[in-house]
C-alpha angles and dihedrals in degrees: 000000000000120000116251094250091056092050091049091048092051091047092050092049090048090053091051091050092051091050091051094047090047090054090064090055092047091050091048092054092043094055110104116237116218117208128188110282119226113258123256137172099248116135112250136194118265117264126207117202116208119193117185106206133186116170095338102143092129097053103029098075094060093042095050094043089053091053093047088055094054118125090217110112122232097013113177113209121193126175115198110205115213101203095294118192096196132064097288092118092052091051090055095044091052089061098049145157091031089049117053122202123203131183117232119224118250111295109266122225113273095026128114110224097239092050091050091050093047092048093049090049094048091053091050096053136073109200123127087232125041119206114199106202130183116234092242098056116104115199130210114235094260096043102102095040093047095050093045091049090050091048091050093046091050092043086231127166098198124030130173137173134204112231127213108276119227112213121195117184140009100290097047091050090047101045108029097063088054091046091052094051094047090053090047092051101037094051095034084227102194091054088067086078091063110090091209094052125100091213112113126178134150133177113234091201089076113010123162122192137176106249096223094052092043092052093043090056093047097256118224090336088071091055098035097138099046120106090193090056096157093058093046092047090051091050092052092049089049093048090052092054095252119148119252131196132181131179141172109248112174091157092056104047142011132198140184100210099190133020100205143005096267093051090049092052094049092042094052091041093058089053095053093083106344111207092325107088122195118169094194091053092051093046088050090050091051091050091047093053092051096041098044102037111022111027093055088065087065095063093080096053089041091055092047093048093045093047092238112145090189094056091042090053092047090046092051090051090050090054091051093045097047099043092039092053093050092047088053093049092048090053092043094058096041104265123124111272092237090071089068088065088061094055094122087063090052089051089051089053090053092048088056089050093051093045092049091048091050094049093046091047094050088052090048092237113168126244110262121205133152094348095309131106127215122194119233126250125206112262112272095025124106133220109233 
């Protein structure tokens, strides 16, 4: 029989877990969903699309063909090649002259490759709006027009959308739904749309900015050393009083984030702390994953072993709530519902990611991505 104080402590912890898990559901329902807008003949500002590309011959054809099929008039499309060693240049050249390819200069010290490509592309374009698009994002014909119209209607300065995520294989379907919900919860994504909120998140896969505000704030040059460039750009826009908007838009764009298990592991690993390493933050993240997702599953067996009907009932409810939520998220992002029942395995995968990140960070190992290395900074410091 457990002492009263222990029962009270377990009940209080269970309540905190339920509140946290419920927050993810609230945020998911609060996220606006952007659907294709019907066409009209209104004049619109010119948009320049900048695609930083490094060895993207597999994804670029679909991305560029989607842009060429846009119903937005006067679209300027620029692909910035980052020393590709595959056929990326040929893919771009085959779609000229509507698609213009430029070669970026050698990567300067202190710059992350994507930021250097985005900055070079921004300087080479003229549109009132700049759309930074990843090379693996395929857009529906109304995507650019719809997002620009939304940005104009909201008088926003930075707008981004989250595309539908294609998942091919066991590990993507297991891990990516959990990844999406942790990002949604950690950054309190829908609150970004409140002008009075301090929350600031953007999705670098599809990120639209007003050129004048972007240039005034220093653009990607001001965040040159950040791997999580979209988050840092959003924070700088927010700090400057600019207006941010974000929406889920599965009908406007689609992406296949990672092509195999190894690429997914390295891709998610680089996002754990980017170039800003903080051991206490990672240890806290590890503890949070265990305490919020795994330990609550022990309340039911604890109640049964201790002969406490109250704890057993609370533990049973926790099982229903946790597994039900993850089944819902799996379905919501396009994975089979059954993968939600395997969410403890997804948490274990993330624990391996966090542990690997901590060990690499303590050894001062650089971030590796797409054949380039980026030295770590201490958490809280910036790379100027």
